[in-house]
N, C-alpha and C positions, 0 to 999 in steps of 0.2 A: 502493501499500499505506502505508495510513491505517491501519490497527489497530498501534499497540506490538508485540502478541501474534500476530499473526499475520505482519508481519516479523519476531518473534521466531524461528516455526515455522520460513521461509523462509527464517535463514539458518543456523538450524542442521540443514534439514533439505535441498532440494534446491541449498540453494549450497553446502553443506557436505560434500557428495557429490561435487560436481561438483570441486569444490576440493580434496579428496583421493585423484582417481580423476588430476585434469591431475600433482596434486604428483612422486603416483605414478610418472607416466610419467615427464614431464620430467624426475625424478633418472633412473630407470633408468638412462633415455636417452644421460643425460650421463656414468654412471660409467660407464655399456656403453663409448661415447665414447672416453672415459680410456683402460679398460683393453685398448680394439683397437687405438687410436691414436697411441692418448696416447705412445709410447715403441714408438723402432725399435728392430727385434732387438739384440745386441751379440755376435758371434762370436767376437768375444777370448777366449782364453782365459782364465778366468774367475782373479785371486790372491787373493782372500775373498771371504768368506762376504756375505753379502748379508740376511739375515734380522737380526740380531744389527745390524747400523750402520745400519739400516734403521729399527729401534722408536727406537733411540739417538737419532737424530736425531726422529723421533717427538717423544721428550722435551726435547728439552734446543732444535731449534728451539719450541715452548709455552711455556717461564720466556722469558724476555725478558734476554738479558745485561746483561751491565753496561754497555757498550760504547753499547749502543741507548739506553739507558736514561741517561746520558750523555748522547746527541744529542736521543733526545727524550724528554725524562722529562712531559711532560702528557701523551702518545701511547700510555705504556706502561701509568701508573696511574686515568688517566680511563678506556685505553680497558681496562683491565682491570677497571674497577669496576662497568664497564656488561655487559661480554659476563657476567659474574659472575653482576652480579646479573639479567641477563635469565632464564639458566640454571637460575636457585635459584627466579626467580619463576613459570616453564612449569615444571621436573621435578619442584618440592618445595613444590606448591601443594598442595593435597591436592584440593581439587574439579576442578585440571588431573589432576592423576596417575586419579581413577576416572575421568576420559572415557580415559586411553589405556585400565587397562584395560578400559572396553566393547566397547576396536577388538581392542584386542592380547589381551586373554588374563588379564597379571599387572601386579603391582603391585608398588611399593617403600614405606616409607615417606615423611611427606613433613616438613616443618616447622608448629611454632605461627604460623595464622595472622596472632599479631601479629609474630611474626618478618621472614614475607613480606612484609607488607603494609612494615616498613619499611624492606626491601630495594628492594622498588619505590619509594618515594620518593624512595633517593638513587639509583636506577636510572637516574629521571625526570631528577634533578639533575645526572645526569654526562650523559644524552646531548645533556642545551642547553646545555653546557657545550663538550663537542662541536661541537654545531655555531656555535659561536659563536666555537670557535675554529678554522675551517673556512672562518666567512666574512672572518675578520678577521687569518691566519696569509696571508703576502704567496707565501709555494709552495704552500700546500692548496689558497687562494683560485683559484688562474691553475690548477690541472690537473685540480679539481672539474669533475665533470661531473653532467649532469642527474641521471643511473642515480645518480650518491651521494645527491643530495640527497632523487630517492624513495627511495633505503634505507632513510634517514635517517630520514623520514615516516612508511613503514609502520612500520618499529618501534618512532617516538615513540608513532604512533597505539596500535600493540597495545598496552603498559605500560601509556598515559594511559588509554587505555578501559576494560584490566581495575582497576586501579583508582579509576577513578569510579566504576565497576559495586558495584565491593567496598564503597565505600563507602557507596550508596546517594543520588551526588552528584547527579544527573541520577532524572526523572521522569519517569512511570513503569518503574520499576523492569525491564519487559518492554523497553524500549524501551534502555537503559542497555546491559544483555545483549547483545539485539541488536547495534549498535553495537560492541560487544568481540569473538560473535562473526565480525563482518563484518569487521571489520582484517586477525584472525586468518584468514579466508579468501582473503582480500584479499594474506598471508602468504608463509599454500601454494602459492600460486597464481604469483606475480613465482617464488619462491626457485629451482626450478629455472631459469629463465631469466635471472636478473640475479648482480651479483655476494655477494648472499648464498648462493649455491650452495657459498661457503668452507669455510661449516659442518660438511661433510661431506665436498667437495673437501680442504682444507687436508691433511689428516693423510695423505691418500693420497700428494698431494706429496712431503708431508717425506718419508713414506716411501722414495718415488722417489729425491727426491735422495741419503739416504742409504744407499743401497740399491748406486745405482750406485757412490759411492766405496767401499764394501763391497767391491765386485764386483773395482775401479783397486785398490785394494789400499791406497785414500790415506785417512789419518784424515777422518772427519766431522766 
């Protein structure tokens, strides 16, 4: 596939359709698995409610507590920077919003392109810093697996190709855009089968923990 336009049409056509199908089916299977076999029935008499403690735990566990920051300030700060930056670039970039609207039928206001561009640049720096930290920190380096590096590479490639395409650094432009869409397709395909699933399952797990404590009448 030597023609850049043909490559672009393939990434945004057949490959994108396959990627969305694999993503949807894989994620559905993971979520069904969590709700059907992820929690054993509790026949003990409840001492409190579940929904309130569950939602409270989702909020409190999503915000790093002072103890976590004191133990690992780099992880907290850099992690927040690149996670928030990734979501801003994904959900508040107007072309992305238009794509979502074409798929789901609804949209929301976006941010001006220069702001998203700046956030994307900061996100790239934060991702590089996180990789250097993983490679040099003795504990992180020891416990890191191939999957950890694969996830980093796919995420970094997605952000980087988007940045390069926006600035038209790679020519011709159809090739640059095709590479970005290719990275997005790979991200979608891998998401349900790797730790990337935490984008969705983290909140479910935190709700389960809080609800379990609430049912037993224990403060979470």
